[in-house]
C-alpha angles and dihedrals in degrees: 000000000000117000117224125197114243099170140357119211139172112270109294132215121268096261093057094072123089095238114047089198096042131109096264094050089051094054099263133124113265091207096054106020125222118297114048097033113069098159119125118269110249102176147010116226135200106210133182136201135169091287103042141018096198110061109148119204137175112213140189119219092272091049091052096051097081090058096051119096 
């Protein structure tokens, strides 16, 4: 399933993410997991795919790059 960017936001607080116990809510990069990614979070993304239109990710700069045009 291909992820498509719906919206890019500044980093959001822990309770904004879908999974309160997930990587993003715990300060990690959704694209790379934690560990191994220990880079700072630069954005929160709302993504969509064929199954959901509200996937909420935190991403570091490298994790954001695939969604930039």
